[in-house]
C-alpha positions in Angstrom: 28.1 -19.7 -9.5 30.1 -17.7 -7.0 30.2 -14.8 -9.4 26.6 -14.6 -10.1 25.4 -15.2 -6.5 25.9 -11.8 -4.9 24.5 -9.7 -7.7 21.5 -11.9 -7.9 20.9 -11.8 -4.1 21.1 -8.0 -4.3 18.7 -7.9 -7.2 16.2 -10.2 -5.4 16.4 -8.1 -2.2 15.9 -4.9 -4.2 12.9 -6.5 -6.1 11.4 -7.6 -2.7 11.8 -4.2 -1.1 10.1 -2.5 -4.3 7.3 -5.0 -4.1 6.8 -4.3 -0.4 6.9 -0.6 -1.1 4.4 -0.8 -3.9 1.9 -3.0 -1.9 2.3 -0.6 1.2 1.5 2.4 -0.9 -1.8 0.9 -1.6 -2.5 -0.8 1.6 -6.3 -0.4 1.9 -7.2 -2.2 -1.3 -4.5 -4.8 -0.7 -5.7 -5.4 2.9 -9.4 -5.6 1.8 -8.4 -8.1 -1.0 -6.4 -10.2 1.3 -9.2 -10.3 3.9 -11.9 -11.2 1.5 -9.6 -13.9 -0.1 -9.0 -15.6 3.2 -12.6 -15.3 4.1 -13.6 -16.8 0.8 -11.1 -19.6 1.3 -12.2 -20.6 4.7 -15.8 -20.5 3.7 -15.4 -23.2 1.1 -14.7 -21.3 -2.1 -11.4 -23.0 -2.5 -8.0 -21.5 -3.4 -9.1 -20.3 -7.0 -12.4 -18.9 -5.7 -10.7 -17.1 -2.7 -8.1 -15.6 -4.9 -10.8 -14.5 -7.5 -12.9 -12.9 -4.7 -9.8 -11.1 -3.1 -8.8 -9.7 -6.6 -12.4 -8.6 -7.2 -12.7 -7.0 -3.6 -9.3 -5.3 -3.9 -10.1 -3.9 -7.4 -13.5 -2.8 -6.2 -12.1 -0.9 -3.2 -9.6 0.8 -5.7 -12.5 1.7 -8.0 -14.6 3.1 -5.2 -11.8 5.4 -4.3 -11.4 6.6 -7.9 -15.2 7.0 -8.2 -15.5 8.9 -4.8 -12.6 11.2 -5.8 -14.2 11.9 -9.3 -17.7 12.8 -7.7 -16.5 14.6 -4.6 -17.7 18.2 -5.1 -15.5 19.9 -2.6 -11.7 19.9 -2.0 -12.1 19.0 1.6 -14.0 15.9 0.9 -11.5 14.9 -1.7 -8.7 15.4 1.0 -10.7 13.3 3.5 -11.0 10.4 0.9 -7.3 10.6 0.0 -6.3 10.5 3.7 -8.7 7.5 4.3 -6.4 5.6 1.8 -3.0 7.2 2.7 -3.4 6.6 6.6 -3.2 2.7 6.2 -0.5 3.1 3.6 1.7 5.0 6.1 1.2 2.5 8.8 2.1 -0.3 6.5 5.1 1.6 5.3 6.3 1.9 8.9 5.7 -1.7 9.6 7.4 -3.0 6.4 10.4 -0.7 6.9 10.7 -1.6 10.5 10.6 -5.3 9.7 13.3 -5.0 7.1 15.5 -2.7 9.3 15.1 -5.0 12.2 17.1 -7.7 10.5 19.9 -5.4 9.5 20.5 -2.9 12.3 21.0 -3.6 16.1 20.2 -0.1 17.4 16.6 0.4 18.4 16.9 4.1 18.0 18.2 3.8 14.3 15.6 1.1 13.6 12.8 3.6 14.6 14.4 6.5 12.7 14.6 4.4 9.5 11.1 3.1 10.0 9.7 6.6 10.4 11.6 7.7 7.2 10.1 4.6 5.4 6.7 5.6 6.6 7.1 9.1 5.5 8.2 7.9 2.0 5.3 5.5 1.5 2.8 8.1 2.9 4.0 10.7 0.4 4.1 8.1 -2.4 0.4 7.0 -1.6 -0.6 10.7 -1.3 0.8 11.5 -4.7 -0.6 8.5 -6.2 -4.1 8.9 -4.9 -4.3 12.7 -5.5 -3.2 12.0 -9.0 -6.6 10.0 -9.4 -8.7 13.0 -8.5 -10.5 14.8 -11.2 -8.5 17.7 -12.7 -11.1 20.2 -12.6 -11.5 22.8 -9.8 -13.3 21.6 -6.7 -16.0 23.8 -5.1 -15.5 25.8 -2.0 -16.5 24.5 1.5 
C-alpha cells in the first residue's frame, strides 16, 4: 500500500487539475448549466430533474455558440462571439489556478504570477477551441 499510495495521489491530483482546466475552458456553458441545475433543484424538480435541466441548458448554450459562429456573416461578429465565451473561461482559469496555487505556495507574488499564467493558458485554450468551431469559409468584410 505504501508503494501504490504516492503514484496514485499524483495521478488523482493530475486528473483533478485536468478536469478543472477542461471545465474552465468552457466556463460559460458550465456556469449556465450549473445555475439552471440549482434553480431546477430548488424549485422542486428534484435531483434528477435539476441535473437533466442543467445538462440541457449547458448543451443548449454550447449549441447556441456553434450556431451563432456558423451563421455570423462577418469576422468581427465571430470574434465578438468567441470573446463572449473566452472571457469567462479566462476568469475561471485565473480563479482555479489561484485556488490550487494558494495551497502550494506561500508567496503572494508567485501565487499571482502562476494564476495569471493559468488564466492565459485557459484563455488561449478556450480561444482555440471556440475558433475551431467557426465555419471554415471566408467571412465577409465589415
